[in-house]
C-alpha positions in Angstrom: -50.1 13.2 56.3 -47.8 10.4 55.1 -45.1 9.0 57.5 -42.4 10.6 55.3 -43.6 14.1 56.1 -43.8 13.3 59.8 -40.2 12.1 59.7 -39.2 15.4 58.0 -40.9 17.4 60.7 -39.3 15.3 63.4 -35.9 15.8 61.8 -36.4 19.6 61.9 -37.4 19.4 65.5 -34.5 17.2 66.6 -32.0 19.4 64.7 -33.4 22.5 66.3 -33.2 20.9 69.7 -29.5 20.1 69.1 -28.9 23.8 68.3 -30.6 24.8 71.6 -28.0 22.8 73.6 -24.9 24.3 72.0 -23.1 26.4 74.6 -23.1 30.1 73.9 -19.3 30.3 74.0 -19.2 27.8 71.1 -21.8 29.5 68.9 -19.1 30.8 66.5 -17.6 27.4 66.0 -21.1 25.9 65.5 -22.0 28.5 62.8 -18.7 28.1 61.0 -18.9 24.3 61.1 -22.6 24.3 59.9 -21.9 26.8 57.0 -18.9 24.9 55.9 -20.8 21.6 56.0 -23.5 23.2 53.9 -20.9 24.1 51.3 -19.6 20.5 51.3 -23.0 18.9 51.1 -24.1 21.3 48.4 -21.4 20.1 46.1 -21.4 16.5 47.1 -25.2 16.2 47.3 -25.8 17.6 43.9 -23.0 15.4 42.3 -24.4 12.2 43.9 -28.0 13.0 42.7 -27.0 14.2 39.3 -24.8 11.1 38.7 -27.9 9.0 39.5 -26.3 7.3 42.5 -29.3 7.9 44.7 -32.5 9.9 44.7 -34.9 11.6 47.1 -38.4 10.8 45.9 -40.1 12.8 48.7 -38.4 16.1 49.6 -39.0 19.8 50.2 -38.7 22.1 47.2 -38.9 19.4 44.5 -39.0 21.9 41.7 -35.8 23.6 42.9 -33.4 20.8 43.6 -33.3 17.0 43.5 -31.3 16.8 46.7 -32.9 16.6 50.2 -33.0 20.1 51.5 -33.8 18.8 55.0 -30.8 16.5 55.2 -28.2 18.4 53.1 -28.9 21.9 54.3 -30.2 21.6 57.8 -29.9 18.3 59.6 -26.4 17.2 58.5 -24.9 20.7 59.0 -26.5 20.9 62.5 -25.1 17.5 63.4 -21.7 18.6 62.1 -21.9 21.7 64.3 -22.5 19.5 67.3 -19.7 17.2 66.2 -17.2 20.1 66.2 -18.5 21.7 69.3 -18.2 18.6 71.5 -15.2 17.1 69.7 -12.8 15.5 72.3 -9.7 17.4 71.2 -7.9 17.0 74.5 -8.4 13.2 74.6 -6.5 10.3 73.0 -6.6 9.3 69.3 -8.5 6.2 70.0 -11.4 8.2 71.5 -11.2 10.7 68.7 -11.5 7.9 66.1 -14.3 6.4 68.0 -16.0 9.7 68.0 -15.9 9.8 64.2 -17.0 6.2 63.9 -19.8 6.7 66.4 -21.3 9.7 64.6 -20.9 8.1 61.2 -22.4 4.8 62.4 -25.5 6.4 63.9 -26.1 8.6 60.9 -25.6 5.7 58.5 -27.9 3.4 60.5 -30.7 6.0 60.5 -30.2 6.5 56.8 -30.4 2.8 56.0 -33.6 2.5 58.1 -35.1 5.4 56.2 -34.0 4.0 52.9 -35.5 0.6 53.7 -38.8 1.6 55.2 -39.8 5.0 53.7 -39.8 6.8 50.4 -37.5 9.6 51.5 -34.3 8.2 49.9 -33.7 5.5 47.3 -30.2 3.9 46.8 -29.6 3.3 43.1 -25.9 2.8 42.8 -25.1 3.4 46.4 -24.4 1.3 49.5 -24.4 2.0 53.2 -20.6 1.8 53.5 -20.3 4.6 50.9 -22.5 6.7 53.2 -20.4 5.8 56.2 -17.1 6.7 54.5 -18.4 9.9 53.1 -19.7 11.0 56.5 -16.4 10.3 58.1 -14.5 12.1 55.4 -16.8 15.2 55.5 -16.5 15.4 59.3 -12.8 15.2 59.0 -12.7 17.9 56.3 -15.0 20.1 58.4 -12.8 19.5 61.5 -9.7 20.5 59.5 -11.4 23.7 58.3 -12.6 24.7 61.7 -9.1 24.2 63.2 -7.6 26.3 60.4 -10.3 29.0 60.7 -9.9 29.4 64.5 -6.1 29.1 64.7 -4.5 31.9 66.5 -2.4 34.2 64.3 1.3 34.2 64.9 2.3 37.5 66.6 
């Protein structure tokens, strides 16, 4: 088996492990965050691939979609669920911004390594900083949605 397929298996295992550690009282938040992230990545992922900005040469379900099913529909939404579940909402703005930057930086760093050393992703008209900004933006949008979704109704 090629290294790319081993990486995909490891991504599924890591994302599933993250789900196991989500507290039961935060399951609803995690599900809403993950489903909303899937909606965002469905639209953005298809647009990026169809515009020829990047491609996924090795992927699951190649005859169905040119996007990465593993990243767009499982790994990224699970990470978004974790992001929202453990978001430091009671802390200062500096820590909150660091939280965004930390998540985006780790995900971008891993993507750059995968792009450089494997055949899972290929940048065509894309750069690492576009990934970083888009991850921050998508986390922010998902955070806004989760806040709106779970706000208490005025009595």
